N, C-alpha and C positions, 0 to 999 in steps of 0.2 A: 265496213272498216273501222267503224270503231272497236268492236271486238274484236279484230287482226291486232290492234294497236294496245289495246289492254291484256289481250293475249300472251303479245310479248314483253308487255310490262310487268307481267305477273312471272314470267319466266325470268327475266334479268332478276328478279328479287329474290324468285325462290334459289337462283344458281352461287348470287352472292351470299344469302344465309347460309347453302351448303358448301360454299369454301370456307366461311368462318367455322360451321360445327367440325368440316374435315380438317381444319388444320387442330382445332379443340382436340378430334378425337386421333388425329399422330399424337398431339403431346403427353394426351395421358396413355397411349399404347406403349410408345418409348419409355414412360418414366417407371410403369411398369414390369418394363421387360429390364430393365436398370435396376431395381428394385427399390424405386423409389415413389411418391406420391402424385406430382405434376400440380399442375394446375386445381386446386381444393378450395379457393378461398372466397372465390367471388361468385356469388348465389347460391343456391344447391349444389354438392359434390364440385363444385367449379363448371356450371353449363352458362353461364354468363361470361365469363373467362374470355371468351372468343368476342365478344360486343364492347370488351374493357379496354381487350387491344386494338381495337377497331380504333376505338373515339381516341384513346392517347395517342395512336399514330399520325392521326390529321390534325389532330392538336397540337402535335409540337411545331415549334418552329425551324424553317428553313434557312440554314445559314449559306449567303452565297459565294461561290467559292472563286477561286484564283485566278487568271486565265482561261475562261467557259464561255463553251458558245451559247449561251442563257437558252434560246429558241431551241436548238436540239437536245439539249442537256435536258428539258422538261417538255419537249413532247416524245421523247423515246415509250414513257414511259405509257402515258395518254396512249400513244401509238398499239405500244402494246398490249395495254387492256382492250382495247375498241379491237383488236384483231381475236381476240381470244374468247370477246365475248360476240362478236358478229357469226364466228361459225355455229353458236347457239340459233343465234336467229332464223340461218338460213336449213336446219335442220329441219328435213319432210316432213312433216308434223301431218295427222291423218285429218284435221279439222283445224277450220280458219286460221290456215298458215301457207307459208312456201310449199310447191312439191314441186323440185327444180328434177328435170330429167337425167342433168350429170352433177349429183352432188357430191362425189369423188372427185372428180376432176376439181371442183371451187375449192374443195376441204385441202385439195394439198397446194392448190392458191394461195390459198390462207395459211398455210403451217409454213410455206415456202418464204413468204413474208416476214415472220416474225423473225428471220435473219438479221433485218435492219433493224428497229431496235435495240436489239441486243449490241449491233455493229457500233450506232448513234450510243448509244449509252456509254462504251465500254472506253470508243476514241474521242469524245466531248468532254470525259467526267474530269483529263487534266491529270490522270494518275497512270503509272508504269503496272501495276495491278489491276485495274480495270482496262488498260487496253489489252492484257496480256490474257486475262477472262476472256474479253468480248474476240483476240482471237480465236483462244480457244472452241469458245459456242461458236463461232460461225464453222470452223472448219469441223468440229464434232457434227452439228446440227447439217449440215450439206454432205458431207457423207453418210451419217445412217438416214437420210431421207431419200437417198438413190435405192436402195433397199430395201427401203420399208415402202415407197410407191410402186417397186416391181414382186415385193410382196404382196401388199392389195390389191394386183393388176391378177395374180394366183386366185384369190377370190372372188375378183370379179369375170374372170373365165371363167368360173364354174357356175357363177347363177345369171350369167348373161345379162349383165344388166350394170349401169352406173348410179340407180338408185338404192338407196342403204332399203329401204323399204319392202324389195325383193326379196332381201333373207327373209321377213314374216313367213313366205309363201314353204320356206324347207322346216318341216316339222320333224327334224332329227338335230342330231348335234355336229356340225360341220366339223368341229374341233376332232372329231373322230376319222375323218375321213383326211382331213390338211394338219393333222398332229406335229409333225414337225414343222411346217410352217407357221405354226400357232405359236409352238414356242419361241420359233425366230422372229415371231411379230411381237409378240410381249415385250420380249429385250429391245427389240427395236424400237419401242416407243418409251421405255426407260430412259433410251441414249437420246431420242428427242427430245425428252424432257428435263433431259440433263437432272435424272433422278440417281440418288445411289446405286449399283456403284459404279456411274456414269458421270458423275457431279464435278467433271473436272471443270469447268466454268468457275463452281463456287470452292475450289479446295481451298479449306484453311488452311491446311498445312502450309502451302506454298503461295497461295493466291488471298489468304484471307476471308476476300465474300465474291470474288470475281467481280464481273461487269456493274456489278449495284455495290460499290461498295463506298463511291462517293454517294450515293442517296440516300435520303433522309425522310420520315414525315410523312407527308400524304404522296410525294412520287415513289416512295419506297414502298407503300402497300399498295400500289397500283401495281406496282411489278410482282407484289404478294400474291393478289389475285388473281394478274394474269399466268400466273405459273401453276396455280394449284385449281385455276377454271381448264386447263387444257389436261391437267392430269383425270380431273373428273370425266371429261369428255374424251379423251381419247380411252380410257378405260369402257366408257359406255358406248362407242362404237365397236371395242375388240369383242367385249361380250355379246353383241346384237349381231355382229360376225360367226359369231362360233358360236351359241348355245340356241337351244329350244326356246323357243318364243312363247313362254306365259305369265301371266305377269307377274305370280306373288315369285318361280323359280329364278324368272331373269332377272328378278331386284335382289335376291338371293345370291349369283353368281355376280353381279356388280361390285356387291357389299364383300364380300371374298375377295375380290381382286383387289378393289381399294386396301385392303385390308394387310394384301400381301405386299402393295407397292411400300409402305410401311415398314413391315416386316424386315424386307428385304435392306431397307434404309439402318433396319437397326444390327442386323444379323451380319453383312456381308460388308467387306474393306473395298476401299476404292482400288479400282486396279491402275495398273500404270497406262500413261499415254499413250504413246506407242504401241503398244499391244491393242488399246482401243480400236486405233487405226488400221491394224494389221490385221486383227478379226472382221473389222466390218469389208476390208478392200480385199482380202485373202481369201476369207471365209463365205462372211453371210453372201456376197453379190455373187461368186461363182454356183453356190449351192440354191439359191433363189433363181438365176436365169435358166439354172438346167433343169429348175423343178417347172418353171414358166414354159420351156420350149418342151416339155412332156408334158402339161396341160395342153396346151396348142394343136400337139400330136394327135391326143386322145379323143380333141374337141373334131379334129378331122377324119378321124378314125370311123368314129361313130356316129357322125354327121355327113 
């Protein structure tokens, strides 16, 4: 019992440190793409900048806003943070952890719950920009979750299990078999995470910062930690579902896709919101549903 508790405590600490260094990695990479230095003053080549930012954020003063439901306003960041880190805790580890038979179903439940803190944060911030950002986030997340879930069902039909550790038994690149769906899955994850080019909830040109515009200090830091933890987690799941499982190789692919997420932010412009919604309902969903019917047909044919 104590070893399980200790394992999960170490896991949470490692995820928090990983998120802080991932934000530093993003800032450094974006700065070099834009021909500037980026954070390079705190510590050696700016290595302690992530800790400095965290201390600064949590030590800032919180201003109480006018006509705000404070309970839901402050609950939303904590709720978002708890949902994000619960997905890490429920991952089926090989030793001293939970081993869930229906892991993917539980992951879908947690991902769909992310809508609620976004909605509460937007509506109860008493700001027009926050409400618009919250509405955009809800519509975008709900829309892409439909195709995202059906995409993963294609992979589940291939391996015939709801446990992600089943993918460990497949000693080949699943991405070669499911290549079109892997591309769709990667872009759906970007949309699910509100990342560029699908960052409409945080469209700086029209919404300034979206649903989190009225947040400051610790609550803002919790939203930030939850978003970047989700990026690392979903990229980890994507790599485990698609690539050959050797320790060094899987880590290399994992780092490459984290790098790719940042590179896309630097290189691609933001889409138009109506084009995003048309893309998922008129393009992604029909393709994924047809592929799913094809996979079911193949299973019936060979069994």
